[in-house]
N, C-alpha and C positions, 0 to 999 in steps of 0.2 A: 488429526495427523496427517500429514503428507505422505503421498506415495512418490519417493523418488528412485526413478530408474533409469539406469545408464543402459542406452543400447549403443553396440559396439557392432558395427559391419567392416568384415575383413576388406581391405584394400589389396590389389595386386597390383604392383608397377612391374610390367612387361618392357623389356627394351628390346625393340626388334631391328637389327639393321635388314632392310628392304635389299632385294640382290641387285636392285636398278640404282643402288648408291655405291655399289662397289663396281672397280675396273674390271672388266672382263679378262680372260685367260688370251695374249697375244699369239695368235696362230701364223707369224708372219714366219718365222723361222720353219716351223713343219712346212709349211705351204710351200715355201722355197724349196727343201728337200723333196717334197714328192714332185714337185715341177720338176726337177732335175733327175728324179731316178724312176719316176713311176710313169704318169699320164700329164704330160705337159699342158695340155688344154685346160683341164679341169684344175691342175696346178697355178696357171695363171690366173683364173678368175677366183679362186681361192685367195689369193695374194691380194688382187683386187678390194674384196669384202674384209681381209683382215687388216687393210691400210684403211679401209673405210670405219672400221671398228676402232681403230687406235685415233683416227680425228674425229670421231665423233665423241670419244671418251676425255680427248684433252680438251674439247669445247664445254665438257659438261654434260652432254646428252648421254646417259649411261643407257637408257631404255633402247633407242637405236644400236648403240656400241654392242649393246648384248644379243641382240637379232643379228648383226651382221658377224658377230663373232660365232654365232652358234651356225649360220649359214658357211661361213669360213671354215669351221671343224667338218661340218657334214661334206663340203666339198674336197676338203682334205683328206678327208676318209674314204671318199668314192675314189679318188686320184691314186690312193695307195691300193685298194681293193682292185681296180681296174689295171695296174702296172703289174700285181701278184697273177692275176688272173691271165692277162697277156702273157709272161714269164712261163706259168704252167701250162697255159695251151701251146706254146711253141715247144716247150720240153716232150709233150705229148705227141706233138705233131712229128717231128724231127726224130723222134725216138722209136718211131713205128716204119 
């Protein structure tokens, strides 16, 4: 008598999109806004990094684009916080 056994092993198909395959957030407009309204030196640097991120994404280098976009976002936030801090400091100084 033959021993016929069927071995079934489960297979999982996982489809993942890497973060580096997608275009990063465009920080150009927020960087321009904080450049005009908050702390312009950091805003200008943020606009440069945002432009670098867009150029890298246009050329398909999504890893560099994500790094530049992250730096642009951090600089945009830092510029905003510096501007708010300066306004709060001025209000405190001139109210006393």
